[in-house]
A tleap script that builds the chain and sets N, CA, C and O, in Angstrom:
source leaprc.protein.ff14SB
mol = sequence {
  NMET THR ASN ALA ASP LYS ILE GLU TYR LEU
  GLY ARG TYR SER LYS VAL HIE ARG ALA VAL
  ALA ARG LYS ILE ASP GLN VAL ASP GLN LEU
  ARG SER SER THR CYS ARG ILE THR PRO SER
  TYR SER PRO ARG ILE ASN GLY GLY PRO ILE
  HIE LYS SER ARG ASP HIE ASP THR ILE ASP
  ARG ILE VAL ASP LEU GLN ARG GLU LEU ILE
  GLY ASP ILE ASP GLN ALA ILE TYR LEU TYR
  LYS GLU THR SER GLN ALA ILE SER GLN LEU
  ASP ASP HIE ARG LEU GLN LEU LEU LEU GLU
  LEU ARG TYR ILE SER GLY LYS THR TRP ASN
  GLU VAL ALA VAL ASP LEU GLU VAL CYS SER
  LYS THR VAL PHE ASN LEU HIE SER LYS ALA
  LEU SER GLN VAL VAL ALA CPRO
}
set mol.1.N position { -23.093 10.459 8.498 }
set mol.1.CA position { -21.876 10.008 9.139 }
set mol.1.C position { -21.345 11.139 10.026 }
set mol.1.O position { -21.215 12.277 9.577 }
set mol.2.N position { -21.043 10.819 11.277 }
set mol.2.CA position { -20.562 11.828 12.209 }
set mol.2.C position { -19.082 12.132 11.957 }
set mol.2.O position { -18.395 11.396 11.249 }
set mol.3.N position { -18.609 13.224 12.548 }
set mol.3.CA position { -17.186 13.559 12.426 }
set mol.3.C position { -16.313 12.467 13.040 }
set mol.3.O position { -15.234 12.168 12.527 }
set mol.4.N position { -16.779 11.875 14.134 }
set mol.4.CA position { -16.011 10.789 14.759 }
set mol.4.C position { -15.887 9.602 13.799 }
set mol.4.O position { -14.830 8.975 13.718 }
set mol.5.N position { -16.953 9.298 13.082 }
set mol.5.CA position { -16.914 8.221 12.086 }
set mol.5.C position { -15.945 8.555 10.954 }
set mol.5.O position { -15.220 7.685 10.470 }
set mol.6.N position { -15.939 9.814 10.540 }
set mol.6.CA position { -15.043 10.239 9.470 }
set mol.6.C position { -13.583 10.174 9.911 }
set mol.6.O position { -12.706 9.796 9.134 }
set mol.7.N position { -13.335 10.546 11.161 }
set mol.7.CA position { -11.972 10.468 11.700 }
set mol.7.C position { -11.507 9.014 11.725 }
set mol.7.O position { -10.375 8.709 11.351 }
set mol.8.N position { -12.378 8.135 12.163 }
set mol.8.CA position { -12.038 6.706 12.184 }
set mol.8.C position { -11.797 6.197 10.765 }
set mol.8.O position { -10.846 5.455 10.520 }
set mol.9.N position { -12.652 6.595 9.839 }
set mol.9.CA position { -12.522 6.190 8.441 }
set mol.9.C position { -11.183 6.659 7.861 }
set mol.9.O position { -10.470 5.880 7.229 }
set mol.10.N position { -10.850 7.926 8.077 }
set mol.10.CA position { -9.604 8.466 7.540 }
set mol.10.C position { -8.376 7.881 8.237 }
set mol.10.O position { -7.306 7.792 7.636 }
set mol.11.N position { -8.525 7.486 9.490 }
set mol.11.CA position { -7.394 6.978 10.262 }
set mol.11.C position { -7.055 5.519 10.028 }
set mol.11.O position { -6.056 5.024 10.549 }
set mol.12.N position { -7.877 4.819 9.246 }
set mol.12.CA position { -7.630 3.391 9.029 }
set mol.12.C position { -6.287 3.137 8.352 }
set mol.12.O position { -5.570 2.215 8.740 }
set mol.13.N position { -5.932 3.940 7.343 }
set mol.13.CA position { -4.663 3.733 6.641 }
set mol.13.C position { -3.489 3.896 7.602 }
set mol.13.O position { -2.579 3.068 7.624 }
set mol.14.N position { -3.514 4.952 8.383 }
set mol.14.CA position { -2.414 5.229 9.306 }
set mol.14.C position { -2.233 4.088 10.305 }
set mol.14.O position { -1.103 3.732 10.640 }
set mol.15.N position { -3.322 3.522 10.776 }
set mol.15.CA position { -3.273 2.424 11.735 }
set mol.15.C position { -2.615 1.186 11.112 }
set mol.15.O position { -1.758 0.555 11.731 }
set mol.16.N position { -3.019 0.847 9.894 }
set mol.16.CA position { -2.442 -0.312 9.212 }
set mol.16.C position { -0.981 -0.045 8.860 }
set mol.16.O position { -0.140 -0.938 8.960 }
set mol.17.N position { -0.685 1.174 8.453 }
set mol.17.CA position { 0.694 1.538 8.110 }
set mol.17.C position { 1.618 1.359 9.327 }
set mol.17.O position { 2.733 0.855 9.188 }
set mol.18.N position { 1.163 1.767 10.500 }
set mol.18.CA position { 1.964 1.595 11.717 }
set mol.18.C position { 2.156 0.117 12.048 }
set mol.18.O position { 3.229 -0.283 12.500 }
set mol.19.N position { 1.116 -0.701 11.823 }
set mol.19.CA position { 1.222 -2.143 12.076 }
set mol.19.C position { 2.253 -2.779 11.139 }
set mol.19.O position { 3.027 -3.642 11.552 }
set mol.20.N position { 2.254 -2.348 9.886 }
set mol.20.CA position { 3.239 -2.844 8.920 }
set mol.20.C position { 4.643 -2.475 9.377 }
set mol.20.O position { 5.548 -3.309 9.341 }
set mol.21.N position { 4.828 -1.244 9.803 }
set mol.21.CA position { 6.145 -0.794 10.255 }
set mol.21.C position { 6.616 -1.604 11.464 }
set mol.21.O position { 7.793 -1.954 11.552 }
set mol.22.N position { 5.707 -1.903 12.393 }
set mol.22.CA position { 6.073 -2.702 13.570 }
set mol.22.C position { 6.504 -4.110 13.162 }
set mol.22.O position { 7.481 -4.642 13.688 }
set mol.23.N position { 5.775 -4.708 12.226 }
set mol.23.CA position { 6.121 -6.062 11.792 }
set mol.23.C position { 7.450 -6.081 11.035 }
set mol.23.O position { 8.228 -7.026 11.169 }
set mol.24.N position { 7.703 -5.059 10.256 }
set mol.24.CA position { 8.993 -4.965 9.567 }
set mol.24.C position { 10.119 -4.869 10.589 }
set mol.24.O position { 11.163 -5.500 10.425 }
set mol.25.N position { 9.912 -4.087 11.639 }
set mol.25.CA position { 10.909 -3.985 12.711 }
set mol.25.C position { 11.129 -5.346 13.387 }
set mol.25.O position { 12.260 -5.720 13.697 }
set mol.26.N position { 10.034 -6.076 13.609 }
set mol.26.CA position { 10.159 -7.397 14.227 }
set mol.26.C position { 10.976 -8.336 13.346 }
set mol.26.O position { 11.844 -9.057 13.837 }
set mol.27.N position { 10.697 -8.325 12.044 }
set mol.27.CA position { 11.452 -9.171 11.114 }
set mol.27.C position { 12.927 -8.786 11.144 }
set mol.27.O position { 13.794 -9.659 11.179 }
set mol.28.N position { 13.215 -7.499 11.130 }
set mol.28.CA position { 14.609 -7.043 11.186 }
set mol.28.C position { 15.296 -7.499 12.466 }
set mol.28.O position { 16.447 -7.932 12.435 }
set mol.29.N position { 14.598 -7.403 13.582 }
set mol.29.CA position { 15.176 -7.840 14.859 }
set mol.29.C position { 15.434 -9.343 14.866 }
set mol.29.O position { 16.470 -9.803 15.348 }
set mol.30.N position { 14.479 -10.105 14.325 }
set mol.30.CA position { 14.667 -11.553 14.267 }
set mol.30.C position { 15.830 -11.922 13.342 }
set mol.30.O position { 16.632 -12.800 13.662 }
set mol.31.N position { 15.911 -11.253 12.209 }
set mol.31.CA position { 17.036 -11.513 11.294 }
set mol.31.C position { 18.356 -11.175 11.977 }
set mol.31.O position { 19.337 -11.909 11.854 }
set mol.32.N position { 18.370 -10.081 12.681 }
set mol.32.CA position { 19.573 -9.673 13.382 }
set mol.32.C position { 19.965 -10.707 14.434 }
set mol.32.O position { 21.147 -10.999 14.615 }
set mol.33.N position { 18.974 -11.255 15.121 }
set mol.33.CA position { 19.279 -12.252 16.156 }
set mol.33.C position { 19.835 -13.533 15.554 }
set mol.33.O position { 20.650 -14.205 16.186 }
set mol.34.N position { 19.412 -13.883 14.348 }
set mol.34.CA position { 19.961 -15.089 13.723 }
set mol.34.C position { 21.403 -14.882 13.296 }
set mol.34.O position { 22.165 -15.846 13.211 }
set mol.35.N position { 21.785 -13.665 13.032 }
set mol.35.CA position { 23.167 -13.374 12.651 }
set mol.35.C position { 24.102 -13.396 13.848 }
set mol.35.O position { 25.308 -13.589 13.687 }
set mol.36.N position { 23.569 -13.204 15.040 }
set mol.36.CA position { 24.395 -13.182 16.245 }
set mol.36.C position { 24.627 -14.570 16.821 }
set mol.36.O position { 25.418 -14.724 17.751 }
set mol.37.N position { 23.968 -15.562 16.297 }
set mol.37.CA position { 24.094 -16.912 16.828 }
set mol.37.C position { 25.430 -17.491 16.398 }
set mol.37.O position { 25.785 -17.475 15.219 }
set mol.38.N position { 26.148 -17.993 17.358 }
set mol.38.CA position { 27.446 -18.600 17.046 }
set mol.38.C position { 27.311 -20.111 17.117 }
set mol.38.O position { 26.634 -20.648 17.994 }
set mol.39.N position { 27.962 -20.782 16.186 }
set mol.39.CA position { 27.845 -22.247 16.198 }
set mol.39.C position { 28.613 -22.840 17.373 }
set mol.39.O position { 29.613 -22.283 17.825 }
set mol.40.N position { 28.138 -23.951 17.847 }
set mol.40.CA position { 28.871 -24.664 18.889 }
set mol.40.C position { 29.384 -25.955 18.277 }
set mol.40.O position { 28.660 -26.654 17.568 }
set mol.41.N position { 30.603 -26.249 18.551 }
set mol.41.CA position { 31.230 -27.437 17.989 }
set mol.41.C position { 31.295 -28.504 19.073 }
set mol.41.O position { 32.289 -28.646 19.785 }
set mol.42.N position { 30.219 -29.233 19.168 }
set mol.42.CA position { 30.172 -30.311 20.150 }
set mol.42.C position { 29.930 -31.608 19.390 }
set mol.42.O position { 29.456 -31.587 18.254 }
set mol.43.N position { 30.245 -32.704 19.998 }
set mol.43.CA position { 30.035 -33.979 19.303 }
set mol.43.C position { 28.571 -34.133 18.921 }
set mol.43.O position { 27.671 -33.816 19.699 }
set mol.44.N position { 28.356 -34.619 17.730 }
set mol.44.CA position { 27.000 -34.815 17.233 }
set mol.44.C position { 26.504 -36.173 17.701 }
set mol.44.O position { 27.190 -37.187 17.567 }
set mol.45.N position { 25.309 -36.171 18.248 }
set mol.45.CA position { 24.708 -37.410 18.705 }
set mol.45.C position { 23.693 -37.830 17.660 }
set mol.45.O position { 22.762 -37.085 17.353 }
set mol.46.N position { 23.870 -39.000 17.127 }
set mol.46.CA position { 22.950 -39.525 16.122 }
set mol.46.C position { 21.874 -40.357 16.791 }
set mol.46.O position { 22.111 -40.994 17.817 }
set mol.47.N position { 20.693 -40.346 16.201 }
set mol.47.CA position { 19.591 -41.124 16.728 }
set mol.47.C position { 18.756 -40.301 17.681 }
set mol.47.O position { 19.105 -39.170 18.018 }
set mol.48.N position { 17.669 -40.866 18.103 }
set mol.48.CA position { 16.792 -40.174 19.038 }
set mol.48.C position { 15.897 -39.193 18.314 }
set mol.48.O position { 15.960 -39.077 17.090 }
set mol.49.N position { 15.061 -38.485 19.061 }
set mol.49.CA position { 14.133 -37.540 18.427 }
set mol.49.C position { 14.873 -36.345 17.824 }
set mol.49.O position { 15.932 -35.935 18.299 }
set mol.50.N position { 14.288 -35.815 16.784 }
set mol.50.CA position { 14.858 -34.638 16.123 }
set mol.50.C position { 14.247 -33.404 16.763 }
set mol.50.O position { 13.026 -33.253 16.811 }
set mol.51.N position { 15.104 -32.530 17.252 }
set mol.51.CA position { 14.642 -31.293 17.876 }
set mol.51.C position { 14.981 -30.134 16.961 }
set mol.51.O position { 16.087 -30.038 16.430 }
set mol.52.N position { 14.018 -29.266 16.791 }
set mol.52.CA position { 14.293 -28.061 16.017 }
set mol.52.C position { 15.140 -27.127 16.866 }
set mol.52.O position { 14.914 -26.974 18.066 }
set mol.53.N position { 16.093 -26.523 16.237 }
set mol.53.CA position { 16.937 -25.579 16.950 }
set mol.53.C position { 16.221 -24.242 17.102 }
set mol.53.O position { 15.169 -24.003 16.509 }
set mol.54.N position { 16.810 -23.400 17.894 }
set mol.54.CA position { 16.267 -22.056 18.077 }
set mol.54.C position { 16.303 -21.300 16.757 }
set mol.54.O position { 15.443 -20.462 16.485 }
set mol.55.N position { 17.330 -21.611 15.919 }
set mol.55.CA position { 17.421 -20.978 14.594 }
set mol.55.C position { 16.179 -21.280 13.769 }
set mol.55.O position { 15.626 -20.391 13.121 }
set mol.56.N position { 15.741 -22.532 13.792 }
set mol.56.CA position { 14.572 -22.920 13.010 }
set mol.56.C position { 13.319 -22.205 13.499 }
set mol.56.O position { 12.501 -21.756 12.697 }
set mol.57.N position { 13.173 -22.103 14.800 }
set mol.57.CA position { 12.016 -21.394 15.363 }
set mol.57.C position { 12.015 -19.929 14.927 }
set mol.57.O position { 10.972 -19.370 14.588 }
set mol.58.N position { 13.193 -19.322 14.943 }
set mol.58.CA position { 13.310 -17.915 14.538 }
set mol.58.C position { 12.976 -17.757 13.069 }
set mol.58.O position { 12.259 -16.833 12.685 }
set mol.59.N position { 13.491 -18.652 12.248 }
set mol.59.CA position { 13.217 -18.585 10.809 }
set mol.59.C position { 11.737 -18.809 10.539 }
set mol.59.O position { 11.150 -18.130 9.696 }
set mol.60.N position { 11.126 -19.761 11.253 }
set mol.60.CA position { 9.679 -19.981 11.109 }
set mol.60.C position { 8.900 -18.718 11.450 }
set mol.60.O position { 7.941 -18.372 10.759 }
set mol.61.N position { 9.304 -18.034 12.502 }
set mol.61.CA position { 8.622 -16.797 12.908 }
set mol.61.C position { 8.801 -15.705 11.849 }
set mol.61.O position { 7.869 -14.952 11.566 }
set mol.62.N position { 9.996 -15.622 11.267 }
set mol.62.CA position { 10.242 -14.640 10.196 }
set mol.62.C position { 9.327 -14.915 9.007 }
set mol.62.O position { 8.715 -13.998 8.459 }
set mol.63.N position { 9.238 -16.179 8.616 }
set mol.63.CA position { 8.383 -16.551 7.480 }
set mol.63.C position { 6.918 -16.219 7.775 }
set mol.63.O position { 6.212 -15.691 6.916 }
set mol.64.N position { 6.467 -16.530 8.995 }
set mol.64.CA position { 5.081 -16.215 9.374 }
set mol.64.C position { 4.816 -14.712 9.322 }
set mol.64.O position { 3.785 -14.278 8.809 }
set mol.65.N position { 5.751 -13.918 9.854 }
set mol.65.CA position { 5.579 -12.459 9.834 }
set mol.65.C position { 5.572 -11.930 8.406 }
set mol.65.O position { 4.808 -11.018 8.090 }
set mol.66.N position { 6.407 -12.487 7.546 }
set mol.66.CA position { 6.445 -12.029 6.157 }
set mol.66.C position { 5.136 -12.344 5.446 }
set mol.66.O position { 4.668 -11.548 4.631 }
set mol.67.N position { 4.544 -13.487 5.743 }
set mol.67.CA position { 3.230 -13.819 5.162 }
set mol.67.C position { 2.168 -12.823 5.639 }
set mol.67.O position { 1.348 -12.351 4.852 }
set mol.68.N position { 2.196 -12.512 6.933 }
set mol.68.CA position { 1.257 -11.524 7.468 }
set mol.68.C position { 1.469 -10.165 6.816 }
set mol.68.O position { 0.514 -9.448 6.516 }
set mol.69.N position { 2.743 -9.821 6.601 }
set mol.69.CA position { 3.067 -8.527 5.999 }
set mol.69.C position { 2.478 -8.386 4.611 }
set mol.69.O position { 2.027 -7.302 4.239 }
set mol.70.N position { 2.472 -9.457 3.842 }
set mol.70.CA position { 1.926 -9.397 2.478 }
set mol.70.C position { 0.462 -8.958 2.527 }
set mol.70.O position { 0.051 -8.076 1.773 }
set mol.71.N position { -0.319 -9.570 3.411 }
set mol.71.CA position { -1.722 -9.186 3.549 }
set mol.71.C position { -1.884 -7.775 4.083 }
set mol.71.O position { -2.736 -7.019 3.617 }
set mol.72.N position { -1.060 -7.424 5.065 }
set mol.72.CA position { -1.143 -6.086 5.648 }
set mol.72.C position { -0.764 -5.010 4.631 }
set mol.72.O position { -1.391 -3.952 4.582 }
set mol.73.N position { 0.248 -5.276 3.830 }
set mol.73.CA position { 0.662 -4.302 2.816 }
set mol.73.C position { -0.416 -4.146 1.752 }
set mol.73.O position { -0.688 -3.033 1.300 }
set mol.74.N position { -1.029 -5.250 1.352 }
set mol.74.CA position { -2.140 -5.160 0.398 }
set mol.74.C position { -3.271 -4.304 0.964 }
set mol.74.O position { -3.845 -3.472 0.261 }
set mol.75.N position { -3.585 -4.518 2.242 }
set mol.75.CA position { -4.638 -3.728 2.890 }
set mol.75.C position { -4.227 -2.259 2.977 }
set mol.75.O position { -5.050 -1.371 2.759 }
set mol.76.N position { -2.967 -2.002 3.293 }
set mol.76.CA position { -2.484 -0.618 3.396 }
set mol.76.C position { -2.590 0.086 2.043 }
set mol.76.O position { -2.983 1.251 1.981 }
set mol.77.N position { -2.245 -0.607 0.970 }
set mol.77.CA position { -2.341 -0.007 -0.366 }
set mol.77.C position { -3.792 0.341 -0.687 }
set mol.77.O position { -4.083 1.429 -1.184 }
set mol.78.N position { -4.696 -0.590 -0.400 }
set mol.78.CA position { -6.115 -0.347 -0.656 }
set mol.78.C position { -6.613 0.848 0.155 }
set mol.78.O position { -7.292 1.725 -0.380 }
set mol.79.N position { -6.272 0.883 1.456 }
set mol.79.CA position { -6.734 1.978 2.313 }
set mol.79.C position { -6.090 3.303 1.925 }
set mol.79.O position { -6.726 4.352 2.027 }
set mol.80.N position { -4.843 3.269 1.484 }
set mol.80.CA position { -4.176 4.497 1.024 }
set mol.80.C position { -4.941 5.084 -0.161 }
set mol.80.O position { -5.227 6.281 -0.193 }
set mol.81.N position { -5.269 4.236 -1.131 }
set mol.81.CA position { -6.002 4.713 -2.313 }
set mol.81.C position { -7.375 5.251 -1.923 }
set mol.81.O position { -7.796 6.306 -2.397 }
set mol.82.N position { -8.065 4.520 -1.058 }
set mol.82.CA position { -9.406 4.934 -0.646 }
set mol.82.C position { -9.358 6.260 0.127 }
set mol.82.O position { -10.176 7.150 -0.107 }
set mol.83.N position { -8.403 6.382 1.041 }
set mol.83.CA position { -8.268 7.598 1.845 }
set mol.83.C position { -7.868 8.782 0.960 }
set mol.83.O position { -8.420 9.875 1.087 }
set mol.84.N position { -6.910 8.556 0.069 }
set mol.84.CA position { -6.476 9.620 -0.841 }
set mol.84.C position { -7.621 10.096 -1.721 }
set mol.84.O position { -7.767 11.291 -1.975 }
set mol.85.N position { -8.424 9.162 -2.180 }
set mol.85.CA position { -9.565 9.523 -3.028 }
set mol.85.C position { -10.573 10.365 -2.241 }
set mol.85.O position { -11.089 11.355 -2.759 }
set mol.86.N position { -10.852 9.982 -1.006 }
set mol.86.CA position { -11.796 10.750 -0.184 }
set mol.86.C position { -11.261 12.161 0.063 }
set mol.86.O position { -12.022 13.128 0.034 }
set mol.87.N position { -9.955 12.278 0.306 }
set mol.87.CA position { -9.349 13.588 0.566 }
set mol.87.C position { -9.349 14.443 -0.702 }
set mol.87.O position { -9.578 15.651 -0.640 }
set mol.88.N position { -9.096 13.822 -1.835 }
set mol.88.CA position { -9.014 14.580 -3.094 }
set mol.88.C position { -10.362 15.164 -3.521 }
set mol.88.O position { -10.405 16.025 -4.401 }
set mol.89.N position { -11.451 14.716 -2.920 }
set mol.89.CA position { -12.776 15.226 -3.257 }
set mol.89.C position { -13.023 16.622 -2.697 }
set mol.89.O position { -13.949 17.309 -3.129 }
set mol.90.N position { -12.193 17.048 -1.730 }
set mol.90.CA position { -12.360 18.383 -1.151 }
set mol.90.C position { -11.941 19.444 -2.163 }
set mol.90.O position { -10.990 19.253 -2.921 }
set mol.91.N position { -12.660 20.563 -2.167 }
set mol.91.CA position { -12.365 21.640 -3.114 }
set mol.91.C position { -11.158 22.477 -2.696 }
set mol.91.O position { -10.412 22.961 -3.548 }
set mol.92.N position { -10.970 22.645 -1.419 }
set mol.92.CA position { -9.915 23.506 -0.892 }
set mol.92.C position { -8.613 22.703 -0.740 }
set mol.92.O position { -8.555 21.739 0.024 }
set mol.93.N position { -7.582 23.112 -1.470 }
set mol.93.CA position { -6.306 22.392 -1.443 }
set mol.93.C position { -5.631 22.458 -0.067 }
set mol.93.O position { -4.901 21.545 0.319 }
set mol.94.N position { -5.877 23.517 0.646 }
set mol.94.CA position { -5.303 23.647 1.994 }
set mol.94.C position { -5.909 22.599 2.926 }
set mol.94.O position { -5.210 22.009 3.750 }
set mol.95.N position { -7.210 22.376 2.788 }
set mol.95.CA position { -7.867 21.346 3.595 }
set mol.95.C position { -7.399 19.958 3.185 }
set mol.95.O position { -7.238 19.077 4.030 }
set mol.96.N position { -7.183 19.764 1.900 }
set mol.96.CA position { -6.645 18.490 1.423 }
set mol.96.C position { -5.275 18.225 2.037 }
set mol.96.O position { -4.993 17.124 2.511 }
set mol.97.N position { -4.426 19.258 2.020 }
set mol.97.CA position { -3.085 19.126 2.575 }
set mol.97.C position { -3.144 18.795 4.060 }
set mol.97.O position { -2.400 17.939 4.539 }
set mol.98.N position { -4.011 19.458 4.775 }
set mol.98.CA position { -4.156 19.199 6.209 }
set mol.98.C position { -4.508 17.732 6.450 }
set mol.98.O position { -3.885 17.073 7.281 }
set mol.99.N position { -5.500 17.222 5.728 }
set mol.99.CA position { -5.908 15.831 5.915 }
set mol.99.C position { -4.812 14.860 5.476 }
set mol.99.O position { -4.616 13.822 6.108 }
set mol.100.N position { -4.104 15.187 4.406 }
set mol.100.CA position { -2.993 14.327 3.957 }
set mol.100.C position { -1.888 14.276 4.998 }
set mol.100.O position { -1.357 13.207 5.297 }
set mol.101.N position { -1.543 15.431 5.549 }
set mol.101.CA position { -0.492 15.474 6.557 }
set mol.101.C position { -0.871 14.658 7.787 }
set mol.101.O position { -0.045 13.943 8.355 }
set mol.102.N position { -2.119 14.774 8.182 }
set mol.102.CA position { -2.574 14.096 9.397 }
set mol.102.C position { -2.827 12.607 9.174 }
set mol.102.O position { -2.347 11.779 9.949 }
set mol.103.N position { -3.570 12.254 8.129 }
set mol.103.CA position { -4.050 10.885 7.983 }
set mol.103.C position { -3.233 10.023 7.023 }
set mol.103.O position { -3.311 8.796 7.089 }
set mol.104.N position { -2.465 10.627 6.148 }
set mol.104.CA position { -1.595 9.848 5.258 }
set mol.104.C position { -0.167 9.852 5.800 }
set mol.104.O position { 0.454 8.797 5.933 }
set mol.105.N position { 0.349 11.034 6.112 }
set mol.105.CA position { 1.721 11.136 6.610 }
set mol.105.C position { 1.832 10.820 8.097 }
set mol.105.O position { 2.924 10.541 8.590 }
set mol.106.N position { 0.710 10.862 8.816 }
set mol.106.CA position { 0.702 10.518 10.230 }
set mol.106.C position { 1.349 11.552 11.130 }
set mol.106.O position { 1.860 11.219 12.199 }
set mol.107.N position { 1.330 12.806 10.702 }
set mol.107.CA position { 1.957 13.866 11.500 }
set mol.107.C position { 1.075 14.236 12.689 }
set mol.107.O position { -0.143 14.053 12.672 }
set mol.108.N position { 1.729 14.761 13.715 }
set mol.108.CA position { 0.998 15.235 14.890 }
set mol.108.C position { 0.321 16.561 14.533 }
set mol.108.O position { 0.613 17.169 13.504 }
set mol.109.N position { -0.589 16.990 15.413 }
set mol.109.CA position { -1.273 18.264 15.164 }
set mol.109.C position { -0.279 19.422 15.148 }
set mol.109.O position { -0.407 20.338 14.335 }
set mol.110.N position { 0.699 19.387 16.031 }
set mol.110.CA position { 1.705 20.460 16.056 }
set mol.110.C position { 2.514 20.484 14.764 }
set mol.110.O position { 2.802 21.557 14.235 }
set mol.111.N position { 2.883 19.313 14.253 }
set mol.111.CA position { 3.626 19.245 12.988 }
set mol.111.C position { 2.782 19.763 11.825 }
set mol.111.O position { 3.287 20.452 10.939 }
set mol.112.N position { 1.503 19.427 11.839 }
set mol.112.CA position { 0.595 19.925 10.800 }
set mol.112.C position { 0.519 21.453 10.876 }
set mol.112.O position { 0.562 22.130 9.849 }
set mol.113.N position { 0.408 21.990 12.082 }
set mol.113.CA position { 0.341 23.445 12.260 }
set mol.113.C position { 1.596 24.112 11.722 }
set mol.113.O position { 1.516 25.141 11.050 }
set mol.114.N position { 2.751 23.532 12.014 }
set mol.114.CA position { 4.015 24.095 11.520 }
set mol.114.C position { 4.058 24.046 9.998 }
set mol.114.O position { 4.420 25.031 9.355 }
set mol.115.N position { 3.692 22.911 9.421 }
set mol.115.CA position { 3.719 22.772 7.955 }
set mol.115.C position { 2.766 23.739 7.263 }
set mol.115.O position { 3.066 24.255 6.186 }
set mol.116.N position { 1.618 23.980 7.887 }
set mol.116.CA position { 0.638 24.902 7.300 }
set mol.116.C position { 0.891 26.356 7.693 }
set mol.116.O position { 0.253 27.277 7.183 }
set mol.117.N position { 1.841 26.538 8.616 }
set mol.117.CA position { 2.198 27.864 9.105 }
set mol.117.C position { 1.010 28.589 9.742 }
set mol.117.O position { 0.737 29.757 9.462 }
set mol.118.N position { 0.311 27.843 10.615 }
set mol.118.CA position { -0.819 28.399 11.359 }
set mol.118.C position { -0.701 27.942 12.807 }
set mol.118.O position { 0.118 27.084 13.134 }
set mol.119.N position { -1.527 28.523 13.668 }
set mol.119.CA position { -1.524 28.113 15.075 }
set mol.119.C position { -2.382 26.853 15.243 }
set mol.119.O position { -3.144 26.478 14.352 }
set mol.120.N position { -2.241 26.221 16.391 }
set mol.120.CA position { -2.959 24.971 16.667 }
set mol.120.C position { -4.472 25.146 16.587 }
set mol.120.O position { -5.179 24.289 16.056 }
set mol.121.N position { -4.958 26.259 17.118 }
set mol.121.CA position { -6.407 26.510 17.100 }
set mol.121.C position { -6.924 26.556 15.666 }
set mol.121.O position { -7.992 26.024 15.362 }
set mol.122.N position { -6.149 27.201 14.785 }
set mol.122.CA position { -6.552 27.292 13.378 }
set mol.122.C position { -6.563 25.908 12.740 }
set mol.122.O position { -7.446 25.605 11.937 }
set mol.123.N position { -5.593 25.064 13.086 }
set mol.123.CA position { -5.542 23.705 12.539 }
set mol.123.C position { -6.810 22.946 12.917 }
set mol.123.O position { -7.401 22.271 12.074 }
set mol.124.N position { -7.230 23.049 14.168 }
set mol.124.CA position { -8.435 22.347 14.602 }
set mol.124.C position { -9.681 22.892 13.909 }
set mol.124.O position { -10.581 22.127 13.561 }
set mol.125.N position { -9.739 24.195 13.710 }
set mol.125.CA position { -10.879 24.775 12.991 }
set mol.125.C position { -10.893 24.306 11.534 }
set mol.125.O position { -11.944 23.955 10.998 }
set mol.126.N position { -9.718 24.302 10.900 }
set mol.126.CA position { -9.630 23.825 9.514 }
set mol.126.C position { -9.972 22.341 9.429 }
set mol.126.O position { -10.606 21.894 8.473 }
set mol.127.N position { -9.552 21.595 10.420 }
set mol.127.CA position { -9.845 20.158 10.434 }
set mol.127.C position { -11.353 19.923 10.514 }
set mol.127.O position { -11.887 19.069 9.805 }
set mol.128.N position { -12.029 20.667 11.362 }
set mol.128.CA position { -13.495 20.538 11.468 }
set mol.128.C position { -14.166 20.883 10.138 }
set mol.128.O position { -15.102 20.213 9.701 }
set mol.129.N position { -13.662 21.946 9.508 }
set mol.129.CA position { -14.208 22.339 8.206 }
set mol.129.C position { -13.969 21.249 7.169 }
set mol.129.O position { -14.856 20.939 6.373 }
set mol.130.N position { -12.759 20.660 7.179 }
set mol.130.CA position { -12.432 19.601 6.228 }
set mol.130.C position { -13.324 18.375 6.458 }
set mol.130.O position { -13.829 17.778 5.507 }
set mol.131.N position { -13.510 18.011 7.722 }
set mol.131.CA position { -14.342 16.847 8.025 }
set mol.131.C position { -15.768 17.038 7.541 }
set mol.131.O position { -16.412 16.088 7.098 }
set mol.132.N position { -16.255 18.255 7.624 }
set mol.132.CA position { -17.629 18.500 7.181 }
set mol.132.C position { -17.781 18.287 5.673 }
set mol.132.O position { -18.886 18.066 5.178 }
set mol.133.N position { -16.659 18.355 4.949 }
set mol.133.CA position { -16.693 18.182 3.489 }
set mol.133.C position { -16.358 16.756 3.041 }
set mol.133.O position { -16.592 16.389 1.890 }
set mol.134.N position { -15.806 15.953 3.966 }
set mol.134.CA position { -15.431 14.581 3.597 }
set mol.134.C position { -16.677 13.759 3.371 }
set mol.134.O position { -17.620 13.778 4.163 }
set mol.135.N position { -16.651 13.030 2.257 }
set mol.135.CA position { -17.736 12.093 1.958 }
set mol.135.C position { -17.120 10.701 1.948 }
set mol.135.O position { -16.344 10.359 1.056 }
set mol.136.N position { -17.475 9.902 2.953 }
set mol.136.CA position { -16.949 8.547 3.058 }
set mol.136.C position { -18.053 7.582 2.672 }
set mol.136.O position { -19.228 7.823 2.950 }
set mol.137.N position { -17.669 6.488 2.028 }
set mol.137.CA position { -18.695 5.514 1.629 }
set mol.137.C position { -19.388 4.843 2.804 }
set mol.137.O position { -20.269 4.006 2.607 }
savepdb mol mol.pdb
quit
């Protein structure tokens, strides 16, 4: 397995985690929009075709997103466990921390460098060393 394959393997959790966060934001925005809707008091017309209101469409979309979220969260949990297990196999705790910061916490390279108290070049060298030790299924 190449380093590029290992990077993709380790990055799967972070990708799904970001998708979950985006969907949660969408649900929050939709919920917020339903709270801003003001009722209109106009005469009710009986008979004729039944039209779903915009409220119903919004609620349907919220329900659909929540169903998607359940599957995405299950996948995120599975990938978190798998990624954590692969990282925990490394002997060097500093390399484990680097991979956790990058692939579990989703930190940028600069943030990882600050947390490890090293320069960017050292972070990249440590990352290469860590990747060489990762064993992915």
